[in-house]
C-alpha positions as CSV (number, residue, x, y, z in Angstrom):
1,M,74.0,78.9,72.8
2,N,76.4,80.2,75.4
3,K,79.0,77.8,76.6
4,T,79.3,77.7,80.0
5,R,83.1,77.7,81.2
6,V,84.1,75.0,83.7
7,I,86.8,76.4,86.1
8,P,88.4,73.2,87.3
9,Q,90.0,73.4,90.9
10,L,93.6,73.2,91.4
11,P,94.1,69.8,92.1
12,R,95.6,68.9,96.0
13,S,98.5,66.8,96.8
14,L,100.6,65.7,99.5
15,P,104.5,67.4,98.9
16,E,106.1,64.2,98.5
17,E,104.0,62.9,95.7
18,Q,105.3,66.2,93.8
19,G,109.0,65.8,94.8
20,I,108.7,68.3,97.6
21,R,109.5,67.2,101.5
22,S,107.4,67.6,104.3
23,S,110.2,68.7,106.4
24,A,111.4,71.6,104.0
25,V,108.3,73.3,104.1
26,S,108.0,72.7,108.1
27,A,111.4,74.4,108.5
28,F,110.4,77.5,106.2
29,L,107.1,77.8,108.4
30,N,109.3,77.4,111.5
31,R,112.0,80.0,110.0
32,I,108.8,82.3,109.0
33,K,107.7,82.4,112.7
34,E,111.1,83.0,114.4
35,A,112.1,85.8,112.5
36,D,108.6,87.4,112.7
37,L,108.1,87.8,109.1
38,T,103.8,88.2,109.8
39,L,102.8,85.9,106.7
40,H,99.0,86.1,106.3
41,N,98.3,83.4,103.4
42,F,100.7,80.8,102.0
43,M,100.2,78.3,99.3
44,L,103.2,76.5,97.3
45,L,102.4,74.6,94.0
46,R,103.9,71.8,92.5
47,H,103.9,70.2,89.1
48,G,100.3,72.0,88.9
49,H,99.4,70.9,92.4
50,V,98.9,72.7,95.8
51,V,101.1,70.9,97.9
52,A,101.0,73.2,101.2
53,E,98.5,76.1,102.0
54,G,97.7,77.8,105.1
55,S,96.2,81.2,106.3
56,W,97.2,82.6,109.9
57,S,94.1,83.3,111.7
58,P,92.0,85.8,111.6
59,Y,93.2,86.1,108.1
60,T,91.4,83.6,105.8
61,P,91.7,82.2,102.4
62,E,88.8,83.0,100.9
63,R,89.7,87.0,101.5
64,Q,90.7,89.1,99.0
65,H,94.2,91.1,99.9
66,M,95.7,94.2,98.7
67,L,98.5,93.2,96.0
68,F,100.3,96.6,96.1
69,S,102.5,96.8,93.3
70,L,102.1,93.0,92.3
71,S,99.4,94.7,90.6
72,K,102.1,95.6,88.0
73,S,102.5,92.1,86.5
74,F,98.7,92.0,85.9
75,T,98.9,95.4,84.2
76,A,101.9,94.4,81.8
77,T,99.8,91.3,81.2
78,A,97.3,93.5,80.0
79,V,99.5,94.7,78.0
80,G,100.6,91.6,76.1
81,L,97.2,90.7,75.9
82,A,96.9,93.5,74.1
83,A,100.0,93.4,71.4
84,A,98.6,90.3,70.8
85,E,95.5,91.4,69.7
86,Q,97.4,94.4,67.6
87,L,95.4,97.0,69.6
88,L,98.4,98.5,70.4
89,S,102.8,97.7,69.5
90,L,105.5,98.0,72.1
91,E,107.1,100.1,70.0
92,D,104.4,102.8,70.1
93,K,105.2,106.2,71.5
94,V,103.4,107.2,74.7
95,V,102.9,110.8,73.6
96,S,101.1,109.4,70.5
97,F,98.2,108.2,72.6
98,F,97.4,111.6,74.3
99,P,97.5,114.4,71.8
100,E,95.5,116.9,73.9
101,E,97.8,115.9,77.4
102,A,100.9,115.6,75.9
103,P,103.6,119.3,75.7
104,D,103.4,121.2,72.4
105,Q,106.9,120.4,72.2
106,P,108.3,117.3,74.0
107,G,111.5,116.9,74.9
108,S,113.5,114.6,72.7
109,N,113.7,111.6,75.7
110,L,109.8,112.2,76.0
111,A,108.9,111.9,72.6
112,Q,111.1,109.0,72.2
113,M,109.6,106.9,75.2
114,N,107.5,104.1,74.2
115,I,105.5,101.3,75.8
116,S,108.5,99.0,76.5
117,H,110.3,101.5,78.1
118,L,107.4,102.2,80.8
119,L,107.1,98.2,81.0
120,M,110.9,97.8,81.3
121,M,110.9,100.7,84.0
122,G,113.6,102.6,81.6
123,T,111.6,105.6,80.9
124,G,114.6,108.0,81.7
125,H,113.0,109.6,84.9
126,T,115.5,109.6,87.5
127,E,112.7,110.2,90.2
128,D,109.5,108.2,90.7
129,T,106.7,110.3,89.1
130,M,103.9,109.1,91.4
131,T,103.7,111.6,93.7
132,E,103.5,114.2,91.6
133,L,100.6,112.2,90.2
134,L,98.8,111.6,93.3
135,N,99.6,115.6,94.0
136,D,97.8,116.8,90.6
137,A,95.4,119.7,91.5
138,E,93.2,118.7,88.4
139,G,93.2,115.0,88.9
140,N,94.6,114.5,85.7
141,W,97.5,112.0,86.1
142,V,98.5,111.4,82.6
143,K,99.0,115.3,82.2
144,A,101.5,114.9,84.9
145,F,103.4,112.4,84.2
146,L,104.0,113.8,80.5
147,R,105.0,117.4,82.0
148,Q,107.8,115.4,84.6
149,P,111.1,116.2,83.5
150,V,112.9,113.0,81.3
151,D,116.7,113.1,82.1
152,R,118.3,110.0,80.8
153,E,117.5,108.7,77.2
154,P,114.6,105.7,77.6
155,G,116.0,102.6,78.0
156,T,119.1,103.0,79.4
157,F,118.5,103.7,82.9
158,F,116.1,101.6,85.4
159,L,114.3,103.6,88.0
160,Y,111.4,101.8,89.5
161,N,108.5,104.3,88.7
162,T,104.8,103.6,89.8
163,G,103.5,106.1,87.5
164,A,104.5,104.4,84.6
165,T,102.3,101.4,85.4
166,Y,99.5,103.9,85.7
167,M,100.4,104.8,82.1
168,L,100.6,101.6,80.6
169,S,96.4,101.1,82.3
170,A,95.9,104.5,80.9
171,I,97.5,103.4,76.9
172,L,95.3,100.5,77.2
173,Q,92.1,102.1,77.9
174,K,92.6,104.4,75.4
175,A,93.6,101.3,72.7
176,S,90.6,99.4,73.6
177,G,88.2,101.7,75.1
178,Q,87.6,99.7,78.5
179,T,89.2,99.9,81.5
180,L,92.1,97.5,82.6
181,L,89.7,95.7,84.9
182,E,86.8,95.5,82.3
183,Y,89.5,94.3,79.5
184,L,91.2,91.7,82.0
185,I,87.8,90.4,83.6
186,P,86.9,87.9,80.0
187,R,90.4,87.2,78.7
188,L,92.2,86.8,82.4
189,F,90.4,86.7,85.3
190,A,87.1,84.8,84.4
191,P,89.3,81.6,82.4
192,L,91.4,81.3,85.3
193,G,88.3,81.5,87.6
194,I,89.5,84.8,89.7
195,S,86.2,86.0,90.6
196,N,85.2,89.6,91.4
197,P,88.6,91.3,91.3
198,V,88.6,94.4,92.4
199,W,91.0,97.5,91.0
200,Q,91.5,101.1,92.5
201,S,91.2,104.2,90.0
202,C,92.6,107.7,89.5
203,P,90.2,110.4,89.6
204,R,89.5,110.1,86.0
205,G,88.4,106.7,85.8
206,I,91.1,105.1,84.8
207,N,92.9,101.9,86.8
208,T,95.8,102.8,89.3
209,G,97.7,100.4,87.3
210,G,100.9,99.9,89.3
211,Y,98.7,99.0,92.8
212,G,94.9,98.9,93.9
213,L,94.1,95.3,92.6
214,S,93.1,92.5,95.7
215,I,92.4,89.2,94.7
216,T,92.6,85.9,96.8
217,T,96.2,84.3,97.2
218,E,94.8,81.2,95.0
219,D,94.0,83.8,92.7
220,I,97.9,85.0,92.5
221,A,98.8,81.1,92.7
222,R,96.8,80.5,89.3
223,F,98.3,83.5,87.5
224,G,102.2,82.2,88.3
225,Q,100.5,79.1,87.3
226,L,99.5,80.4,83.9
227,Y,103.2,81.7,83.6
228,L,104.7,78.7,84.9
229,Q,102.5,77.0,81.6
230,K,104.1,79.3,79.6
231,G,100.3,81.0,79.2
232,M,98.9,78.0,78.6
233,W,95.1,76.6,81.0
234,N,92.7,74.4,80.6
235,G,94.0,73.7,77.1
236,E,93.6,76.9,75.8
237,Q,96.6,79.3,75.0
238,L,95.4,83.0,76.8
239,L,98.8,84.6,76.4
240,P,101.3,84.3,73.4
241,Q,104.6,82.3,75.2
242,E,106.6,84.9,73.2
243,W,105.0,87.4,75.6
244,I,105.8,85.1,78.7
245,E,109.7,84.9,77.1
246,A,109.9,88.3,77.1
247,A,108.3,89.6,80.3
248,S,110.2,87.1,82.3
249,S,113.8,88.0,80.7
250,K,116.1,90.4,82.2
251,Q,115.1,93.6,79.6
252,I,117.0,96.1,81.5
253,A,119.8,95.9,84.4
254,N,119.1,97.2,87.9
255,G,122.1,96.2,89.6
256,D,125.1,94.3,89.7
257,G,123.4,91.1,89.4
258,Q,126.0,89.3,91.6
259,P,124.1,86.3,93.1
260,D,125.1,88.1,96.8
261,S,123.8,91.3,96.0
262,G,120.0,90.2,96.8
263,D,116.9,89.7,94.6
264,W,116.4,93.6,93.7
265,S,119.9,93.6,91.8
266,Q,119.4,90.5,89.2
267,G,117.4,92.5,86.5
268,Y,114.2,93.6,85.7
269,G,111.5,92.2,82.7
270,Y,108.3,93.6,81.9
271,Q,106.5,94.5,85.3
272,F,108.5,91.1,86.9
273,W,111.5,91.0,88.5
274,R,114.7,88.1,88.2
275,C,115.6,86.6,91.3
276,R,118.7,84.6,92.2
277,H,118.1,80.7,91.2
278,N,117.1,81.5,87.4
279,I,113.5,82.5,89.3
280,Y,111.7,85.6,88.6
281,R,108.8,87.1,90.5
282,G,105.9,89.8,90.7
283,D,105.8,91.5,93.8
284,G,104.1,94.2,96.4
285,A,105.1,96.5,99.5
286,F,105.0,94.4,102.6
287,G,105.3,91.0,101.2
288,Q,103.2,90.2,98.6
289,F,104.4,87.6,96.4
290,C,103.9,85.6,93.5
291,I,107.3,83.5,92.5
292,I,107.5,81.4,89.6
293,M,110.2,79.2,89.5
294,P,110.8,77.3,86.3
295,E,113.7,75.0,86.9
296,Q,111.3,73.5,89.8
297,D,107.8,73.6,88.5
298,A,106.6,75.5,90.9
299,V,105.1,78.6,92.2
300,I,104.7,80.5,95.4
301,A,102.2,82.5,96.4
302,I,102.1,85.0,99.6
303,T,100.4,87.8,101.1
304,S,101.7,89.3,104.6
305,G,102.3,92.4,106.8
306,T,106.0,92.8,107.0
307,N,108.6,95.2,105.8
308,K,111.0,92.4,105.4
309,M,110.3,90.8,102.2
310,Q,114.6,89.7,101.3
311,E,114.4,87.9,104.5
312,V,110.8,86.0,103.1
313,M,112.9,85.4,100.0
314,N,115.8,83.8,101.7
315,A,113.7,81.5,103.6
316,V,112.6,80.3,100.1
317,W,115.6,79.8,98.7
318,E,117.5,78.5,101.9
319,L,114.7,75.8,103.2
320,L,112.0,75.0,99.9
321,L,114.6,75.3,97.0
322,P,116.6,72.4,98.6
323,G,113.7,70.5,99.5
324,M,112.3,69.9,95.8
325,S,114.1,66.9,93.8
326,G,114.6,67.3,90.2
327,E,111.9,66.2,87.3
328,K,108.8,64.7,88.7
329,E,110.7,61.9,90.9
330,P,108.6,62.1,94.0
331,A,110.4,62.5,97.4
332,A,110.4,59.3,99.6
333,L,107.2,59.8,102.2
334,H,107.7,60.3,105.9
335,P,104.8,59.9,107.3
336,A,105.9,62.0,111.0
337,A,106.9,64.8,108.8
338,A,103.8,64.8,106.8
339,D,101.6,64.6,110.0
340,L,103.9,67.6,111.7
341,L,103.3,69.9,108.2
342,S,100.0,69.1,108.3
343,E,99.1,70.3,112.1
344,Q,101.4,73.1,111.6
345,L,99.4,74.3,108.6
346,S,96.2,73.9,110.3
347,S,97.3,75.7,113.3
348,L,98.8,78.7,112.0
349,R,97.5,81.8,114.1
350,F,98.1,85.1,115.9
351,D,97.0,85.1,118.8
352,P,95.6,88.3,120.7
353,P,96.9,90.0,123.3
354,A,96.3,88.0,126.2
355,A,94.1,89.4,129.3
356,V,96.2,90.5,132.4
357,N,93.6,92.7,134.5
358,V,90.8,94.6,134.1
359,S,91.5,98.3,135.1
360,D,89.4,100.3,137.2
361,A,89.5,102.6,134.8
362,E,87.1,100.7,132.8
363,A,84.4,101.9,134.5
364,G,85.3,105.2,134.7
365,M,85.8,105.9,131.1
366,N,82.5,103.6,129.8
367,S,80.8,105.3,127.1
368,L,82.4,108.7,127.9
369,V,83.1,110.8,124.8
370,Y,86.7,112.3,124.3
371,H,87.0,115.4,122.3
372,M,90.5,114.8,120.4
373,E,92.8,118.1,120.0
374,P,93.7,118.9,116.0
375,N,95.5,115.9,114.7
376,E,96.8,114.7,110.9
377,Y,93.9,111.4,110.7
378,Q,91.2,114.2,111.3
379,L,90.1,112.7,114.3
380,E,87.4,114.7,116.5
381,T,85.9,112.1,118.8
382,L,86.8,108.9,120.5
383,S,84.7,106.7,123.2
384,V,84.6,103.1,124.2
385,T,81.5,101.7,125.6
386,F,82.6,98.2,127.4
387,S,80.7,94.9,128.1
388,S,81.5,91.5,129.5
389,N,83.3,89.9,126.7
390,E,83.1,93.1,124.2
391,A,83.9,96.7,123.7
392,I,82.7,99.4,121.0
393,L,85.2,101.3,120.0
394,T,83.4,104.8,118.3
395,L,85.3,107.2,116.3
396,R,84.0,110.5,114.3
397,T,86.3,111.4,111.7
398,V,85.8,114.8,109.2
399,P,86.5,112.7,106.2
400,A,84.2,108.9,107.2
401,G,82.0,110.3,110.2
402,I,81.1,108.1,113.0
403,Q,82.5,104.4,112.5
404,E,82.1,101.3,115.1
405,V,84.7,98.7,115.7
406,V,83.8,96.0,117.9
407,L,86.7,94.3,119.7
408,G,86.8,91.0,121.9
409,R,88.2,90.7,125.3
410,S,91.4,88.7,124.2
411,E,89.5,87.6,121.4
412,W,89.3,88.3,117.3
413,M,85.2,90.1,116.7
414,F,84.7,91.2,113.3
415,S,83.3,94.8,112.0
416,S,83.0,96.8,108.8
417,A,84.5,100.0,109.3
418,K,86.0,102.9,107.4
419,L,89.6,103.3,108.9
420,M,92.1,104.0,106.2
421,Q,91.8,107.4,105.1
422,D,92.3,106.8,101.2
423,S,90.1,104.1,101.3
424,D,86.6,104.1,99.5
425,S,84.8,101.7,101.4
426,A,84.4,100.0,104.4
427,D,87.9,97.9,105.5
428,A,87.4,94.3,107.2
429,V,88.6,94.5,110.8
430,M,89.3,92.1,113.5
431,S,90.0,93.4,117.0
432,S,90.8,93.0,120.1
433,F,91.4,94.8,123.5
434,T,93.0,94.1,127.2
435,W,94.7,96.2,129.6
436,A,98.2,96.9,130.1
437,P,99.6,98.0,133.5
438,G,99.1,101.6,134.4
439,D,95.6,102.1,133.2
440,V,96.2,101.7,129.6
441,L,93.8,100.4,127.3
442,Q,95.5,98.5,124.7
443,L,93.7,98.3,121.0
444,T,94.8,96.1,118.0
445,M,92.8,96.3,114.7
446,L,94.0,94.0,111.5
447,L,92.7,95.0,108.8
448,V,92.9,91.5,107.1
449,E,92.2,92.4,103.7
450,T,95.5,94.8,104.0
451,P,98.8,94.3,105.0
452,F,98.0,96.9,108.1
453,C,97.6,96.5,111.9
454,Y,96.9,99.4,113.9
455,T,97.7,99.6,117.7
456,L,95.9,102.4,119.7
457,E,97.2,102.5,123.6
458,I,94.7,104.8,125.6
459,A,96.5,106.0,129.2
460,V,93.4,107.3,131.1
461,K,94.2,110.1,133.1
462,E,91.1,111.4,135.2
463,Q,89.4,114.2,132.5
464,A,91.8,113.4,129.5
465,I,93.4,110.3,127.8
466,L,96.0,110.3,125.7
467,L,95.9,108.2,122.4
468,T,99.1,106.7,121.4
469,M,98.6,105.2,117.7
470,T,101.5,102.6,115.8
471,V,101.0,101.2,112.4
472,N,102.8,97.9,111.7
473,V,104.3,98.5,108.3
474,T,105.1,101.9,106.4
475,M,106.8,102.4,103.1
476,G,109.8,104.2,104.6
477,P,111.7,103.9,107.8
478,L,109.0,103.5,110.5
479,E,107.7,106.7,111.6
480,P,107.3,107.5,115.3
481,P,104.1,106.5,117.2
482,V,101.3,109.4,116.7
483,Q,100.0,110.8,119.9
484,I,96.6,112.8,120.5
485,Q,95.6,114.3,123.8
486,G,91.3,113.7,124.3
487,T,89.4,115.7,126.7
488,L,86.3,115.6,128.4
489,Q,84.2,118.6,127.3
490,P,81.4,119.5,129.7
């Protein structure tokens, strides 16, 4: 007889009942707004209770969100589980799993590299290997990793190396006969109540490991709570306590460790960052956070679209941390502060650009098809069809074909369209449009399961348009807007 696993909901509580001042959470939310930090979803747990949660509309709590490098902490967890099952050892040499892909005579540093070196980002590489993996003509990322020069002795030099996490996924698949996702579903995701997780794969079907996982903000919170509880969940020891202690401890130095040096120089564990205040975290680009606070018995889960990740953490340390009383001693309840916080959390939102006017150019360009000059996005044609309350943007690109996006007139409207070049499936998009002075049509498109927001400005000039496109966040310095000319053709 099959036993059905019952997944208890995370209990909800007022902040003061768990020793947190509502006014501290309000101050945190005010800082986020004043500093324009662009959070999408936020959840704060203390003593196992959700004490504050909110989503900035049109982002919603039930949507999965791209985690980027926060995925790494989940990959490491799979390695910890596999080690507990004796499928592998952290001392196993990396090359031993891949005799066909490894060089015939690996150098001494590559030969010494073991799983623990991958986990701690101490492989000995002096450049992130991920670019070489992505550019490998054969799509053999393992082989591409193993042929990169290893200039330092493994374990002696920290370098954040997404290719190293991919190799953990590849090793796990070799050792278990399952993909990383398949392996984690019954051992981690299902017990925690994480439904339908999605993970990208490399060309050879190995989950990317270092990025590519999408789950909800509450799923992140559950994962953090598991670590906070030393691997115990619903009366079952899902993860060995020894693994939790090792993964969350400083395994390698990555800076001077001084309190004023910020939170990327406090040491690195097994795919977790050490933070100031004896806190540790998993994080991903553009503000995806799982912050675990052992001394405060608290977890913070955040999804975002910001390049100001240190400022988000500063707001946590400066405003939320002082608002937590010790032990399980309840803070004094201040009804006015609790009511204010409740109102704040329920009214979080991003407003679409307001309508200023309706340009005469709207009728002039309605439904016309513009042929775009050659461009990096392989955008071939563009047209916009207007009605009283909405517009339909129709794009034709080489990789995705014809895609349609519905935009509300100064309100958000939902579409499903493939807009990201490297996406395997359609993106969930909330979009709006308005007219700016000078006959400029402004389109705002939020890819609400990602950190990304695309802003398109279309300047109408008789028989031509000038499309200017910007994106809110990038891996490096913000790039200048892309401009593409379009012309009407008979």
